[in-house]
N, C-alpha and C positions, 0 to 999 in steps of 0.2 A: 771114315766120317771127320769132319771138322767140328768141333764142340765151341761155340762162343759162348762164353761165361760171362754174366753182368751182376756184380754185387749191388743193390740198390737199396736205398733207404729214402722215402719221401721224394723221391725224384720224376713225380708226375710232370712237371715241367719240359723234363727232357728225354724220359724214356721212350717216347715214340720215335723222336729222331733218329735217337741212338740205335735203336733196332731196324728202324728203315734205312739207315746208313748200310748197316751190315747185312742184310738181306739183298739191298741193291747190288753189293760187291760182290756178295756171296752168287748171286744170281749171275750175274756177269762173267764171272769165272767160271760158272757151271759147275760148282762145288757141291758134294753131297754133303750136308752140313745140319745143324739144329741151333738153335740160339734157346740158352736158358739164362732167365732173369731170376737171381736169388732176392726174395723181398726180405728185409731184415727188420719185419715189425712196422713198418711204415702205416703212419696213420692219415695216409692221404690215399689217391688212387692210382698208385704206381702198379699196384698188382694188375688191376683191371685193364689199365690202358698196355701193359705190357701183352697180357693174354690177348687181348682185342689186335695187336699189331703184330701177332703170329709167334711170339714166344711162349715156351713153357716156362710155367712160372712153379717155383719152389719156394715154400713158406718156411723162414725160421725165425727166432726170437732169440738172436745172439747179441745185437749190438756189438759186433765183435768182427771186424774186416777181414781177418785171416780165415776164421771159421766161416764166414760168410762164404768166402771164396772156394773153400774147401767142400762145403757144402754143395756148391755148384758142381764142382770137378767129381763128388761122389753120385750127383744124378746124371752126370755125362754119359754118353756111348760112344764118343769118339776116339780115335786113336792121335789125334793132336787136340791140345787145348790152346784156345786163345783166350786170353781173361782181358776185359774192357771193362773201364769203368762208365756207368751209367751218364756221366757227364761228359765223356768221350766220344769222338767222330772219328773212326777209323776208314780212311780212304781206301778205294782198290788197290792202287799201287801199293799202298802199306800191306794190306792182306796178301796180295801176290808176292811181295818183297820177304814175307816172313814164311811162306809157305816154300819158295824158293831154296831159302837158308836152310829150313828144316829137310829139304830135298837133297840138298848139297852136303847135309852130313852135320849140321849143327844140333844142338841136343835142344836148343832153347835162345830167346834173346828179345829185346824190346825194341822201341823204336824213338826217335827224337819228338820232341814236344814241344808244340806251339800254341800258345793260350789264347783261347779267345775272348773277345770281347774287350773292351776299354780297359787297358791298364797303361802306366806312364810309360813314357820312354825308357825313364832309368832302370825302371822295373824289368821289361824286357831284354835290355843291355844286360844286366845282371844275371839274368835266366840264360840268356844265350851262352856268356861266359862260361856259368856255372856248369852247363851240360857240359863242356869240353873236357874237365878232368874225370866227369862220371863216363865218358866215352871211352877214355883211356883206362879208366879202370874197371871197364865192362860191368857197369853199373845202370839201372834203369829206374825210369819212374814206374809206379805200380798201374798206373792208368791203362796201360797196356803190356802184357806179357806173353809171349808164346813158348808153348815148349809141346815135347811130344808126352804122351802118356807114361809111356815107361819111364823119362827122365823125373817127371813129376813124381809118380810114385817112387821112384828110387830115393828122391830127394826126401820123401816123406810129406810133400805137400808143404801148404804155409805153415809155418810156426805158429802154434795158436797160443804160446806162452808170451806173445806181444801183442799189444794193440798198435801198433804203428812199426813201421821199416820192415815189415813182413817181406816185400818182396826186395830189398837188399839180402837178408838172410837166405832167400831162397835163391837168388842170383848166384850167390857163392856157393851155394851146394849145387847147381847147376853148371858152374863154371868148372867143379872136380870132376865131372863128368865126361867133359867133352867141350866141344867148341861154343860158346855163347857169344851172340851176336847183338851189335848195335845198329839198326839200320839208320843209314841217312832218311830214308822216306818217313814223313811225318804223321803224328796223329794230332786232332785238334782237341783240347782239355781245356774244361772252365778256368777260368781267371777269377772265379768269385773268391776264393780263400786270398788273392791278393787285394781284391778290391775289397773285401771286406776287412780284413788286419794289416795291410800294408806291408811292404817288404821290409821295414825294419823291424816291425813286431816281429813276423815271421821268422827274419834271421836271429832275434833274437831268442825266440821260441827254441830254435833249435840249437843253438849256442849253449842253452840251460838244460837242453835234453842231453849234448856231449858233455857237459860238465857231469852231471848227475850219471850218466853210464847207462848200460842197458837195464837197470831197475827202474830207469824212467818211464820205459815201454811196457813193463808189466802189467799195470793198471790203466783204467781208460780215465782217470782225475789227472787233471794238467795237460791232456791231450784234446782238449775242446776244438781245436783247427781242426781235426778230423772226423771228433763226434758231434759238433753242434747240430741242433735239429734244424736248423733256419736255413731255408733254401731260396734264392732268388729267381727271378724269372729269367732266361737267356737265349738268345736267340741264337743262329750259326754265325753271327759277324766274328770273322777271324782277323780283323783286323788290327 
């Protein structure tokens, strides 16, 4: 069985579309699957809409992305985990490629990210260039990661000592177990952080985090770019 695990906080604008896309792809591929939405103390209709869309809803009150992802894995029944963020669309070709990589012996991996909605041309260029060294280093964004259950468990899951970059730490642990792949197939993730903060401010935030070191990631304060409660309406425009 394939377990799609979606962490979510106040995602009523996007959760139905995300679940529907996964269901469409999984049905097209004739998979045995489940979709788990981990609702992390939302104040909107995320849980109700996810349930109405056919997902199993797990309720937590962590406000901690690593813990929320791990809660989904704990509830999952599958032998393959695919973690998809609530603001991310995973096309059927990407799901197929992920399963093919695992079938060929990879322990896990991620996908190339394309951002949805209107963002500046310079931001798109910077993101495209920035993904090149990530591919070389076999690192991926957390919005789409896949792995075998065995590899996830051997790695100890997502590191709950950090409030951000948990996908980087997990990817490094998975790489020690075997082949970790970065697919050329894309997922479509929200560009709302870029629109809200701008590339310059986001870059400065990342630089400050790098200067402060790992200690900057061990508390939620200072990581508002990941934990801000505001959400914007956003459709499937991937221009």
